[in-house]
N, CA, C and O atoms as a GROMACS GRO file, in nm:
protein
  180
    1MET      N    1  -0.284   0.576   1.326
    1MET     CA    2  -0.384   0.484   1.285
    1MET      C    3  -0.365   0.406   1.456
    1MET      O    4  -0.263   0.357   1.504
    2SER      N    5  -0.499   0.419   1.514
    2SER     CA    6  -0.482   0.344   1.666
    2SER      C    7  -0.480   0.207   1.656
    2SER      O    8  -0.484   0.154   1.544
    3LYS      N    9  -0.476   0.142   1.758
    3LYS     CA   10  -0.460   0.012   1.764
    3LYS      C   11  -0.601  -0.053   1.745
    3LYS      O   12  -0.611  -0.163   1.692
    4GLN      N   13  -0.706   0.014   1.786
    4GLN     CA   14  -0.861  -0.015   1.749
    4GLN      C   15  -0.887  -0.050   1.595
    4GLN      O   16  -0.951  -0.144   1.549
    5GLU      N   17  -0.812   0.062   1.522
    5GLU     CA   18  -0.844   0.054   1.377
    5GLU      C   19  -0.765  -0.045   1.319
    5GLU      O   20  -0.812  -0.089   1.214
    6LEU      N   21  -0.651  -0.098   1.357
    6LEU     CA   22  -0.576  -0.198   1.314
    6LEU      C   23  -0.637  -0.323   1.304
    6LEU      O   24  -0.703  -0.359   1.402
    7SER      N   25  -0.629  -0.413   1.187
    7SER     CA   26  -0.693  -0.532   1.166
    7SER      C   27  -0.589  -0.626   1.115
    7SER      O   28  -0.528  -0.594   1.013
    8ILE      N   29  -0.564  -0.736   1.175
    8ILE     CA   30  -0.469  -0.828   1.127
    8ILE      C   31  -0.510  -0.947   1.065
    8ILE      O   32  -0.582  -1.030   1.120
    9ILE      N   33  -0.467  -0.955   0.957
    9ILE     CA   34  -0.502  -1.071   0.862
    9ILE      C   35  -0.432  -1.184   0.901
    9ILE      O   36  -0.313  -1.160   0.925
   10PRO      N   37  -0.470  -1.305   0.916
   10PRO     CA   38  -0.397  -1.437   0.930
   10PRO      C   39  -0.293  -1.462   0.812
   10PRO      O   40  -0.336  -1.436   0.699
   11ASN      N   41  -0.188  -1.500   0.819
   11ASN     CA   42  -0.086  -1.534   0.703
   11ASN      C   43  -0.164  -1.624   0.611
   11ASN      O   44  -0.167  -1.601   0.490
   12GLU      N   45  -0.232  -1.733   0.669
   12GLU     CA   46  -0.300  -1.845   0.576
   12GLU      C   47  -0.368  -1.786   0.467
   12GLU      O   48  -0.360  -1.822   0.350
   13ILE      N   49  -0.463  -1.656   0.531
   13ILE     CA   50  -0.552  -1.600   0.400
   13ILE      C   51  -0.475  -1.546   0.309
   13ILE      O   52  -0.504  -1.562   0.190
   14ILE      N   53  -0.365  -1.476   0.343
   14ILE     CA   54  -0.295  -1.417   0.237
   14ILE      C   55  -0.227  -1.492   0.148
   14ILE      O   56  -0.233  -1.465   0.028
   15ILE      N   57  -0.155  -1.594   0.195
   15ILE     CA   58  -0.087  -1.703   0.135
   15ILE      C   59  -0.182  -1.774   0.045
   15ILE      O   60  -0.146  -1.786  -0.072
   16ASN      N   61  -0.295  -1.823   0.078
   16ASN     CA   62  -0.395  -1.872  -0.035
   16ASN      C   63  -0.424  -1.776  -0.118
   16ASN      O   64  -0.470  -1.826  -0.220
   17LYS      N   65  -0.420  -1.662  -0.124
   17LYS     CA   66  -0.454  -1.575  -0.245
   17LYS      C   67  -0.325  -1.525  -0.338
   17LYS      O   68  -0.334  -1.442  -0.429
   18ILE      N   69  -0.220  -1.582  -0.302
   18ILE     CA   70  -0.094  -1.583  -0.392
   18ILE      C   71  -0.106  -1.695  -0.478
   18ILE      O   72  -0.128  -1.813  -0.450
   19TYR      N   73  -0.084  -1.627  -0.611
   19TYR     CA   74  -0.092  -1.742  -0.731
   19TYR      C   75   0.041  -1.735  -0.804
   19TYR      O   76   0.099  -1.627  -0.799
   20LEU      N   77   0.099  -1.837  -0.872
   20LEU     CA   78   0.227  -1.835  -0.925
   20LEU      C   79   0.183  -1.849  -1.078
   20LEU      O   80   0.120  -1.946  -1.119
   21PHE      N   81   0.227  -1.737  -1.160
   21PHE     CA   82   0.209  -1.749  -1.312
   21PHE      C   83   0.359  -1.725  -1.369
   21PHE      O   84   0.428  -1.628  -1.337
   22ARG      N   85   0.391  -1.808  -1.440
   22ARG     CA   86   0.520  -1.807  -1.499
   22ARG      C   87   0.607  -1.780  -1.417
   22ARG      O   88   0.675  -1.681  -1.442
   23ASP      N   89   0.632  -1.847  -1.311
   23ASP     CA   90   0.743  -1.806  -1.189
   23ASP      C   91   0.731  -1.690  -1.121
   23ASP      O   92   0.820  -1.654  -1.044
   24ILE      N   93   0.626  -1.622  -1.140
   24ILE     CA   94   0.609  -1.486  -1.062
   24ILE      C   95   0.484  -1.488  -0.970
   24ILE      O   96   0.376  -1.533  -1.009
   25LYS      N   97   0.504  -1.444  -0.866
   25LYS     CA   98   0.394  -1.445  -0.753
   25LYS      C   99   0.313  -1.334  -0.786
   25LYS      O  100   0.363  -1.225  -0.816
   26VAL      N  101   0.179  -1.357  -0.782
   26VAL     CA  102   0.073  -1.249  -0.819
   26VAL      C  103  -0.030  -1.260  -0.730
   26VAL      O  104  -0.058  -1.370  -0.683
   27MET      N  105  -0.104  -1.138  -0.695
   27MET     CA  106  -0.244  -1.133  -0.630
   27MET      C  107  -0.317  -1.090  -0.728
   27MET      O  108  -0.270  -1.014  -0.812
   28LEU      N  109  -0.440  -1.130  -0.731
   28LEU     CA  110  -0.564  -1.070  -0.822
   28LEU      C  111  -0.610  -0.952  -0.755
   28LEU      O  112  -0.592  -0.937  -0.634
   29ASP      N  113  -0.670  -0.862  -0.831
   29ASP     CA  114  -0.707  -0.723  -0.776
   29ASP      C  115  -0.819  -0.733  -0.694
   29ASP      O  116  -0.844  -0.661  -0.598
   30THR      N  117  -0.902  -0.844  -0.744
   30THR     CA  118  -1.017  -0.857  -0.643
   30THR      C  119  -1.004  -0.916  -0.511
   30THR      O  120  -1.096  -0.913  -0.428
   31ASP      N  121  -0.878  -0.976  -0.488
   31ASP     CA  122  -0.827  -1.036  -0.365
   31ASP      C  123  -0.778  -0.926  -0.292
   31ASP      O  124  -0.807  -0.916  -0.173
   32LEU      N  125  -0.702  -0.839  -0.352
   32LEU     CA  126  -0.644  -0.734  -0.283
   32LEU      C  127  -0.736  -0.644  -0.233
   32LEU      O  128  -0.722  -0.591  -0.123
   33ALA      N  129  -0.853  -0.617  -0.324
   33ALA     CA  130  -0.968  -0.512  -0.265
   33ALA      C  131  -1.028  -0.578  -0.151
   33ALA      O  132  -1.052  -0.510  -0.052
   34GLU      N  133  -1.059  -0.713  -0.151
   34GLU     CA  134  -1.122  -0.768  -0.050
   34GLU      C  135  -1.035  -0.763   0.086
   34GLU      O  136  -1.089  -0.736   0.193
   35LEU      N  137  -0.903  -0.790   0.075
   35LEU     CA  138  -0.817  -0.788   0.199
   35LEU      C  139  -0.815  -0.639   0.251
   35LEU      O  140  -0.809  -0.618   0.372
   36PHE      N  141  -0.820  -0.533   0.157
   36PHE     CA  142  -0.808  -0.405   0.212
   36PHE      C  143  -0.973  -0.334   0.250
   36PHE      O  144  -0.994  -0.225   0.303
   37GLY      N  145  -1.056  -0.415   0.212
   37GLY     CA  146  -1.197  -0.383   0.251
   37GLY      C  147  -1.257  -0.266   0.168
   37GLY      O  148  -1.344  -0.191   0.214
   38VAL      N  149  -1.204  -0.255   0.038
   38VAL     CA  150  -1.265  -0.148  -0.051
   38VAL      C  151  -1.308  -0.224  -0.180
   38VAL      O  152  -1.280  -0.343  -0.192
   39GLU      N  153  -1.378  -0.157  -0.278
   39GLU     CA  154  -1.435  -0.220  -0.384
   39GLU      C  155  -1.312  -0.206  -0.495
   39GLU      O  156  -1.233  -0.112  -0.495
   40THR      N  157  -1.311  -0.308  -0.583
   40THR     CA  158  -1.212  -0.330  -0.684
   40THR      C  159  -1.187  -0.202  -0.749
   40THR      O  160  -1.071  -0.159  -0.756
   41ARG      N  161  -1.294  -0.133  -0.803
   41ARG     CA  162  -1.267  -0.012  -0.888
   41ARG      C  163  -1.200   0.097  -0.796
   41ARG      O  164  -1.123   0.175  -0.853
   42LEU      N  165  -1.218   0.110  -0.674
   42LEU     CA  166  -1.142   0.201  -0.558
   42LEU      C  167  -0.985   0.175  -0.562
   42LEU      O  168  -0.899   0.262  -0.570
   43LEU      N  169  -0.968   0.048  -0.555
   43LEU     CA  170  -0.832  -0.006  -0.559
   43LEU      C  171  -0.754   0.030  -0.661
   43LEU      O  172  -0.634   0.050  -0.639
   44LYS      N  173  -0.809   0.045  -0.796
   44LYS     CA  174  -0.761   0.057  -0.933
   44LYS      C  175  -0.735   0.209  -0.961
   44LYS      O  176  -0.665   0.246  -1.055
   45GLN      N  177  -0.799   0.300  -0.868
   45GLN     CA  178  -0.801   0.445  -0.903
   45GLN      C  179  -0.668   0.492  -0.868
   45GLN      O  180  -0.638   0.610  -0.885
   0.00000   0.00000   0.00000
């Protein structure tokens, strides 16, 4: 992957998408798909 293709996501954006459920850190599939720039259905494949 070239430097032009790399996209750096600020830590604050990622941290705001982490939730705590029963003392376990989780991220929702919709948030992950958004971070990776794909549709949720493609992320689940």
